[in-house]
HTML snippet that shows the backbone in 3Dmol.js (N, CA, C, O; Angstrom):
<script src="https://3Dmol.org/build/3Dmol-min.js"></script>
<div id="view" style="width:600px;height:400px;position:relative"></div>
<script>
const pdb = `
ATOM      1  N   MET A   1       0.844  -1.179   0.000  1.00  0.00           N
ATOM      2  CA  MET A   1       0.000   0.000   0.000  1.00  0.00           C
ATOM      3  C   MET A   1       0.888   1.241   0.000  1.00  0.00           C
ATOM      4  O   MET A   1       1.853   1.303   0.762  1.00  0.00           O
ATOM      5  N   THR A   2       0.582   2.224  -0.835  1.00  0.00           N
ATOM      6  CA  THR A   2       1.424   3.399  -0.994  1.00  0.00           C
ATOM      7  C   THR A   2       1.252   4.435   0.108  1.00  0.00           C
ATOM      8  O   THR A   2       2.025   5.392   0.154  1.00  0.00           O
ATOM      9  N   THR A   3       0.279   4.289   0.993  1.00  0.00           N
ATOM     10  CA  THR A   3       0.085   5.283   2.043  1.00  0.00           C
ATOM     11  C   THR A   3       1.157   5.209   3.120  1.00  0.00           C
ATOM     12  O   THR A   3       1.341   6.186   3.846  1.00  0.00           O
ATOM     13  N   ASP A   4       1.868   4.102   3.257  1.00  0.00           N
ATOM     14  CA  ASP A   4       2.909   3.954   4.258  1.00  0.00           C
ATOM     15  C   ASP A   4       4.293   4.336   3.744  1.00  0.00           C
ATOM     16  O   ASP A   4       5.285   4.140   4.445  1.00  0.00           O
ATOM     17  N   LEU A   5       4.370   4.865   2.561  1.00  0.00           N
ATOM     18  CA  LEU A   5       5.651   5.194   1.951  1.00  0.00           C
ATOM     19  C   LEU A   5       6.101   6.598   2.330  1.00  0.00           C
ATOM     20  O   LEU A   5       5.282   7.460   2.650  1.00  0.00           O
ATOM     21  N   HIS A   6       7.412   6.817   2.290  1.00  0.00           N
ATOM     22  CA  HIS A   6       7.982   8.152   2.500  1.00  0.00           C
ATOM     23  C   HIS A   6       8.197   8.788   1.129  1.00  0.00           C
ATOM     24  O   HIS A   6       9.080   8.373   0.378  1.00  0.00           O
ATOM     25  N   TRP A   7       7.396   9.785   0.811  1.00  0.00           N
ATOM     26  CA  TRP A   7       7.456  10.441  -0.492  1.00  0.00           C
ATOM     27  C   TRP A   7       8.402  11.625  -0.441  1.00  0.00           C
ATOM     28  O   TRP A   7       8.402  12.384   0.528  1.00  0.00           O
ATOM     29  N   SER A   8       9.212  11.786  -1.483  1.00  0.00           N
ATOM     30  CA  SER A   8      10.181  12.884  -1.582  1.00  0.00           C
ATOM     31  C   SER A   8       9.978  13.630  -2.890  1.00  0.00           C
ATOM     32  O   SER A   8       9.653  13.040  -3.921  1.00  0.00           O
ATOM     33  N   LYS A   9      10.180  14.953  -2.825  1.00  0.00           N
ATOM     34  CA  LYS A   9      10.135  15.786  -4.031  1.00  0.00           C
ATOM     35  C   LYS A   9      11.552  16.176  -4.403  1.00  0.00           C
ATOM     36  O   LYS A   9      12.429  16.268  -3.544  1.00  0.00           O
ATOM     37  N   SER A  10      11.763  16.399  -5.657  1.00  0.00           N
ATOM     38  CA  SER A  10      13.061  16.839  -6.151  1.00  0.00           C
ATOM     39  C   SER A  10      13.397  18.222  -5.617  1.00  0.00           C
ATOM     40  O   SER A  10      12.511  19.053  -5.417  1.00  0.00           O
ATOM     41  N   SER A  11      14.675  18.461  -5.390  1.00  0.00           N
ATOM     42  CA  SER A  11      15.109  19.799  -4.984  1.00  0.00           C
ATOM     43  C   SER A  11      14.927  20.790  -6.136  1.00  0.00           C
ATOM     44  O   SER A  11      15.015  22.000  -5.927  1.00  0.00           O
ATOM     45  N   TYR A  12      14.676  20.295  -7.337  1.00  0.00           N
ATOM     46  CA  TYR A  12      14.442  21.143  -8.498  1.00  0.00           C
ATOM     47  C   TYR A  12      12.966  21.519  -8.659  1.00  0.00           C
ATOM     48  O   TYR A  12      12.615  22.209  -9.616  1.00  0.00           O
ATOM     49  N   SER A  13      12.100  21.083  -7.748  1.00  0.00           N
ATOM     50  CA  SER A  13      10.679  21.395  -7.845  1.00  0.00           C
ATOM     51  C   SER A  13      10.470  22.898  -7.807  1.00  0.00           C
ATOM     52  O   SER A  13      11.186  23.619  -7.111  1.00  0.00           O
ATOM     53  N   ASP A  14       9.488  23.362  -8.557  1.00  0.00           N
ATOM     54  CA  ASP A  14       9.263  24.797  -8.631  1.00  0.00           C
ATOM     55  C   ASP A  14       8.424  25.343  -7.476  1.00  0.00           C
ATOM     56  O   ASP A  14       8.236  26.556  -7.382  1.00  0.00           O
ATOM     57  N   GLY A  15       7.918  24.484  -6.600  1.00  0.00           N
ATOM     58  CA  GLY A  15       7.137  24.941  -5.464  1.00  0.00           C
ATOM     59  C   GLY A  15       5.693  25.272  -5.796  1.00  0.00           C
ATOM     60  O   GLY A  15       4.931  25.672  -4.916  1.00  0.00           O
ATOM     61  N   GLU A  16       5.310  25.113  -7.043  1.00  0.00           N
ATOM     62  CA  GLU A  16       3.945  25.425  -7.466  1.00  0.00           C
ATOM     63  C   GLU A  16       3.160  24.160  -7.806  1.00  0.00           C
ATOM     64  O   GLU A  16       2.134  24.229  -8.483  1.00  0.00           O
ATOM     65  N   GLY A  17       3.629  23.023  -7.350  1.00  0.00           N
ATOM     66  CA  GLY A  17       2.921  21.781  -7.577  1.00  0.00           C
ATOM     67  C   GLY A  17       3.235  21.094  -8.886  1.00  0.00           C
ATOM     68  O   GLY A  17       2.604  20.089  -9.215  1.00  0.00           O
ATOM     69  N   GLU A  18       4.179  21.599  -9.634  1.00  0.00           N
ATOM     70  CA  GLU A  18       4.559  21.005 -10.917  1.00  0.00           C
ATOM     71  C   GLU A  18       5.737  20.059 -10.728  1.00  0.00           C
ATOM     72  O   GLU A  18       6.836  20.329 -11.213  1.00  0.00           O
ATOM     73  N   CYS A  19       5.515  18.957 -10.031  1.00  0.00           N
ATOM     74  CA  CYS A  19       6.643  18.066  -9.789  1.00  0.00           C
ATOM     75  C   CYS A  19       6.160  16.630  -9.569  1.00  0.00           C
ATOM     76  O   CYS A  19       4.971  16.361  -9.398  1.00  0.00           O
ATOM     77  N   LEU A  20       7.113  15.747  -9.583  1.00  0.00           N
ATOM     78  CA  LEU A  20       6.872  14.354  -9.267  1.00  0.00           C
ATOM     79  C   LEU A  20       7.379  14.076  -7.869  1.00  0.00           C
ATOM     80  O   LEU A  20       8.286  14.749  -7.380  1.00  0.00           O
ATOM     81  N   GLU A  21       6.794  13.089  -7.236  1.00  0.00           N
ATOM     82  CA  GLU A  21       7.263  12.605  -5.943  1.00  0.00           C
ATOM     83  C   GLU A  21       7.676  11.156  -6.119  1.00  0.00           C
ATOM     84  O   GLU A  21       7.089  10.422  -6.914  1.00  0.00           O
ATOM     85  N   VAL A  22       8.682  10.755  -5.378  1.00  0.00           N
ATOM     86  CA  VAL A  22       9.231   9.406  -5.487  1.00  0.00           C
ATOM     87  C   VAL A  22       9.318   8.801  -4.090  1.00  0.00           C
ATOM     88  O   VAL A  22       9.695   9.478  -3.133  1.00  0.00           O
ATOM     89  N   ALA A  23       8.970   7.530  -3.983  1.00  0.00           N
ATOM     90  CA  ALA A  23       9.137   6.769  -2.743  1.00  0.00           C
ATOM     91  C   ALA A  23       9.928   5.512  -3.080  1.00  0.00           C
ATOM     92  O   ALA A  23       9.572   4.758  -3.986  1.00  0.00           O
ATOM     93  N   LEU A  24      11.007   5.303  -2.336  1.00  0.00           N
ATOM     94  CA  LEU A  24      11.910   4.180  -2.609  1.00  0.00           C
ATOM     95  C   LEU A  24      11.689   3.049  -1.627  1.00  0.00           C
ATOM     96  O   LEU A  24      11.562   3.273  -0.423  1.00  0.00           O
ATOM     97  N   THR A  25      11.644   1.835  -2.144  1.00  0.00           N
ATOM     98  CA  THR A  25      11.661   0.624  -1.319  1.00  0.00           C
ATOM     99  C   THR A  25      12.715  -0.301  -1.938  1.00  0.00           C
ATOM    100  O   THR A  25      13.151  -0.058  -3.063  1.00  0.00           O
ATOM    101  N   PRO A  26      13.123  -1.334  -1.244  1.00  0.00           N
ATOM    102  CA  PRO A  26      14.155  -2.216  -1.802  1.00  0.00           C
ATOM    103  C   PRO A  26      13.770  -2.865  -3.135  1.00  0.00           C
ATOM    104  O   PRO A  26      14.645  -3.149  -3.953  1.00  0.00           O
ATOM    105  N   THR A  27      12.490  -3.101  -3.362  1.00  0.00           N
ATOM    106  CA  THR A  27      12.077  -3.825  -4.565  1.00  0.00           C
ATOM    107  C   THR A  27      11.293  -2.997  -5.575  1.00  0.00           C
ATOM    108  O   THR A  27      11.105  -3.429  -6.712  1.00  0.00           O
ATOM    109  N   THR A  28      10.831  -1.806  -5.173  1.00  0.00           N
ATOM    110  CA  THR A  28       9.971  -1.014  -6.051  1.00  0.00           C
ATOM    111  C   THR A  28      10.235   0.475  -5.859  1.00  0.00           C
ATOM    112  O   THR A  28      10.433   0.944  -4.738  1.00  0.00           O
ATOM    113  N   ILE A  29      10.235   1.209  -6.968  1.00  0.00           N
ATOM    114  CA  ILE A  29      10.284   2.659  -6.941  1.00  0.00           C
ATOM    115  C   ILE A  29       8.876   3.134  -7.306  1.00  0.00           C
ATOM    116  O   ILE A  29       8.355   2.803  -8.371  1.00  0.00           O
ATOM    117  N   HIS A  30       8.271   3.912  -6.410  1.00  0.00           N
ATOM    118  CA  HIS A  30       6.922   4.435  -6.620  1.00  0.00           C
ATOM    119  C   HIS A  30       7.042   5.882  -7.073  1.00  0.00           C
ATOM    120  O   HIS A  30       7.804   6.654  -6.492  1.00  0.00           O
ATOM    121  N   ILE A  31       6.291   6.255  -8.113  1.00  0.00           N
ATOM    122  CA  ILE A  31       6.350   7.599  -8.680  1.00  0.00           C
ATOM    123  C   ILE A  31       4.914   8.108  -8.794  1.00  0.00           C
ATOM    124  O   ILE A  31       4.012   7.387  -9.222  1.00  0.00           O
ATOM    125  N   ARG A  32       4.722   9.389  -8.393  1.00  0.00           N
ATOM    126  CA  ARG A  32       3.386   9.967  -8.514  1.00  0.00           C
ATOM    127  C   ARG A  32       3.476  11.456  -8.814  1.00  0.00           C
ATOM    128  O   ARG A  32       4.511  12.084  -8.593  1.00  0.00           O
ATOM    129  N   ASP A  33       2.404  11.998  -9.309  1.00  0.00           N
ATOM    130  CA  ASP A  33       2.262  13.430  -9.560  1.00  0.00           C
ATOM    131  C   ASP A  33       1.879  14.081  -8.241  1.00  0.00           C
ATOM    132  O   ASP A  33       0.958  13.612  -7.571  1.00  0.00           O
ATOM    133  N   SER A  34       2.558  15.145  -7.855  1.00  0.00           N
ATOM    134  CA  SER A  34       2.278  15.777  -6.564  1.00  0.00           C
ATOM    135  C   SER A  34       0.884  16.398  -6.515  1.00  0.00           C
ATOM    136  O   SER A  34       0.292  16.489  -5.439  1.00  0.00           O
ATOM    137  N   LYS A  35       0.350  16.828  -7.661  1.00  0.00           N
ATOM    138  CA  LYS A  35      -0.984  17.418  -7.695  1.00  0.00           C
ATOM    139  C   LYS A  35      -2.082  16.362  -7.653  1.00  0.00           C
ATOM    140  O   LYS A  35      -3.159  16.598  -7.105  1.00  0.00           O
ATOM    141  N   THR A  36      -1.808  15.205  -8.231  1.00  0.00           N
ATOM    142  CA  THR A  36      -2.783  14.115  -8.307  1.00  0.00           C
ATOM    143  C   THR A  36      -2.081  12.839  -7.866  1.00  0.00           C
ATOM    144  O   THR A  36      -1.572  12.096  -8.706  1.00  0.00           O
ATOM    145  N   PRO A  37      -2.043  12.568  -6.554  1.00  0.00           N
ATOM    146  CA  PRO A  37      -1.210  11.479  -6.046  1.00  0.00           C
ATOM    147  C   PRO A  37      -1.644  10.056  -6.418  1.00  0.00           C
ATOM    148  O   PRO A  37      -0.893   9.108  -6.189  1.00  0.00           O
ATOM    149  N   ALA A  38      -2.817   9.896  -6.975  1.00  0.00           N
ATOM    150  CA  ALA A  38      -3.217   8.558  -7.411  1.00  0.00           C
ATOM    151  C   ALA A  38      -3.611   8.654  -8.874  1.00  0.00           C
ATOM    152  O   ALA A  38      -4.253   9.629  -9.264  1.00  0.00           O
ATOM    153  N   PRO A  39      -3.261   7.707  -9.672  1.00  0.00           N
ATOM    154  CA  PRO A  39      -2.526   6.465  -9.390  1.00  0.00           C
ATOM    155  C   PRO A  39      -1.016   6.714  -9.350  1.00  0.00           C
ATOM    156  O   PRO A  39      -0.538   7.807  -9.655  1.00  0.00           O
ATOM    157  N   THR A  40      -0.295   5.685  -8.971  1.00  0.00           N
ATOM    158  CA  THR A  40       1.166   5.752  -8.963  1.00  0.00           C
ATOM    159  C   THR A  40       1.734   4.837 -10.035  1.00  0.00           C
ATOM    160  O   THR A  40       1.109   3.858 -10.445  1.00  0.00           O
ATOM    161  N   LEU A  41       2.919   5.178 -10.471  1.00  0.00           N
ATOM    162  CA  LEU A  41       3.670   4.341 -11.396  1.00  0.00           C
ATOM    163  C   LEU A  41       4.696   3.582 -10.566  1.00  0.00           C
ATOM    164  O   LEU A  41       5.378   4.179  -9.734  1.00  0.00           O
ATOM    165  N   LYS A  42       4.813   2.292 -10.778  1.00  0.00           N
ATOM    166  CA  LYS A  42       5.765   1.472 -10.023  1.00  0.00           C
ATOM    167  C   LYS A  42       6.744   0.824 -10.989  1.00  0.00           C
ATOM    168  O   LYS A  42       6.343   0.198 -11.970  1.00  0.00           O
ATOM    169  N   VAL A  43       8.049   0.984 -10.699  1.00  0.00           N
ATOM    170  CA  VAL A  43       9.092   0.386 -11.528  1.00  0.00           C
ATOM    171  C   VAL A  43      10.117  -0.296 -10.632  1.00  0.00           C
ATOM    172  O   VAL A  43      10.183  -0.037  -9.430  1.00  0.00           O
ATOM    173  N   THR A  44      10.903  -1.159 -11.228  1.00  0.00           N
ATOM    174  CA  THR A  44      11.967  -1.834 -10.476  1.00  0.00           C
ATOM    175  C   THR A  44      13.145  -0.879 -10.281  1.00  0.00           C
ATOM    176  O   THR A  44      13.285   0.083 -11.036  1.00  0.00           O
ATOM    177  N   PRO A  45      13.990  -1.129  -9.282  1.00  0.00           N
ATOM    178  CA  PRO A  45      15.194  -0.307  -9.123  1.00  0.00           C
ATOM    179  C   PRO A  45      16.081  -0.301 -10.371  1.00  0.00           C
ATOM    180  O   PRO A  45      16.691   0.721 -10.686  1.00  0.00           O
ATOM    181  N   THR A  46      16.158  -1.416 -11.077  1.00  0.00           N
ATOM    182  CA  THR A  46      16.958  -1.485 -12.308  1.00  0.00           C
ATOM    183  C   THR A  46      16.401  -0.539 -13.369  1.00  0.00           C
ATOM    184  O   THR A  46      17.161   0.176 -14.022  1.00  0.00           O
ATOM    185  N   THR A  47      15.106  -0.532 -13.541  1.00  0.00           N
ATOM    186  CA  THR A  47      14.463   0.354 -14.507  1.00  0.00           C
ATOM    187  C   THR A  47      14.650   1.816 -14.100  1.00  0.00           C
ATOM    188  O   THR A  47      14.930   2.666 -14.945  1.00  0.00           O
ATOM    189  N   TRP A  48      14.497   2.105 -12.820  1.00  0.00           N
ATOM    190  CA  TRP A  48      14.677   3.472 -12.317  1.00  0.00           C
ATOM    191  C   TRP A  48      16.106   3.963 -12.569  1.00  0.00           C
ATOM    192  O   TRP A  48      16.310   5.097 -13.001  1.00  0.00           O
ATOM    193  N   THR A  49      17.087   3.108 -12.297  1.00  0.00           N
ATOM    194  CA  THR A  49      18.488   3.468 -12.515  1.00  0.00           C
ATOM    195  C   THR A  49      18.749   3.766 -13.988  1.00  0.00           C
ATOM    196  O   THR A  49      19.435   4.734 -14.317  1.00  0.00           O
ATOM    197  N   ALA A  50      18.208   2.943 -14.865  1.00  0.00           N
ATOM    198  CA  ALA A  50      18.374   3.176 -16.303  1.00  0.00           C
ATOM    199  C   ALA A  50      17.727   4.493 -16.716  1.00  0.00           C
ATOM    200  O   ALA A  50      18.294   5.230 -17.523  1.00  0.00           O
ATOM    201  N   PHE A  51      16.574   4.795 -16.186  1.00  0.00           N
ATOM    202  CA  PHE A  51      15.867   6.041 -16.491  1.00  0.00           C
ATOM    203  C   PHE A  51      16.683   7.253 -16.032  1.00  0.00           C
ATOM    204  O   PHE A  51      16.900   8.185 -16.806  1.00  0.00           O
ATOM    205  N   VAL A  52      17.130   7.238 -14.781  1.00  0.00           N
ATOM    206  CA  VAL A  52      17.896   8.360 -14.232  1.00  0.00           C
ATOM    207  C   VAL A  52      19.240   8.515 -14.963  1.00  0.00           C
ATOM    208  O   VAL A  52      19.676   9.635 -15.229  1.00  0.00           O
ATOM    209  N   THR A  53      19.881   7.406 -15.282  1.00  0.00           N
ATOM    210  CA  THR A  53      21.148   7.453 -16.016  1.00  0.00           C
ATOM    211  C   THR A  53      20.951   8.075 -17.395  1.00  0.00           C
ATOM    212  O   THR A  53      21.770   8.882 -17.833  1.00  0.00           O
ATOM    213  N   THR A  54      19.893   7.712 -18.065  1.00  0.00           N
ATOM    214  CA  THR A  54      19.593   8.281 -19.379  1.00  0.00           C
ATOM    215  C   THR A  54      19.330   9.786 -19.277  1.00  0.00           C
ATOM    216  O   THR A  54      19.837  10.563 -20.087  1.00  0.00           O
ATOM    217  N   LEU A  55      18.540  10.194 -18.283  1.00  0.00           N
ATOM    218  CA  LEU A  55      18.280  11.625 -18.102  1.00  0.00           C
ATOM    219  C   LEU A  55      19.570  12.394 -17.847  1.00  0.00           C
ATOM    220  O   LEU A  55      19.780  13.470 -18.408  1.00  0.00           O
ATOM    221  N   ALA A  56      20.430  11.841 -17.001  1.00  0.00           N
ATOM    222  CA  ALA A  56      21.701  12.510 -16.682  1.00  0.00           C
ATOM    223  C   ALA A  56      22.583  12.646 -17.918  1.00  0.00           C
ATOM    224  O   ALA A  56      23.294  13.640 -18.068  1.00  0.00           O
ATOM    225  N   SER A  57      22.541  11.658 -18.798  1.00  0.00           N
ATOM    226  CA  SER A  57      23.381  11.720 -20.002  1.00  0.00           C
ATOM    227  C   SER A  57      22.875  12.759 -20.994  1.00  0.00           C
ATOM    228  O   SER A  57      23.630  13.207 -21.857  1.00  0.00           O
ATOM    229  N   LEU A  58      21.617  13.143 -20.882  1.00  0.00           N
ATOM    230  CA  LEU A  58      21.037  14.134 -21.781  1.00  0.00           C
ATOM    231  C   LEU A  58      21.232  15.566 -21.291  1.00  0.00           C
ATOM    232  O   LEU A  58      21.030  16.521 -22.041  1.00  0.00           O
ATOM    233  N   ALA A  59      21.621  15.703 -20.047  1.00  0.00           N
ATOM    234  CA  ALA A  59      21.766  17.049 -19.450  1.00  0.00           C
ATOM    235  C   ALA A  59      23.026  17.739 -19.912  1.00  0.00           C
ATOM    236  O   ALA A  59      23.294  18.870 -19.506  1.00  0.00           O
TER     237      ALA A  59
END
`;
const viewer = $3Dmol.createViewer("view");
viewer.addModel(pdb, "pdb");
viewer.setStyle({}, {cartoon: {color: "spectrum"}});
viewer.zoomTo();
viewer.render();
</script>
C-alpha cells in the first residue's frame, strides 16, 4: 500500500505543484504526480536506474 511510503520531491521542484514525488523501497520505486497522487507508477530499481542514467546523459 502506498500510504505507508515516505514520499520525496526533487530539490528542483518549482514549489507550485509542478513536480513528481518518489518513494523508494528495496524492490519497487513508486512515482506519482504531486498534484494528483493517485494512481502511482511502479518500476523496479533497475528500470529506475536506467531512467535516471539516461536523463543525466542528456543534461
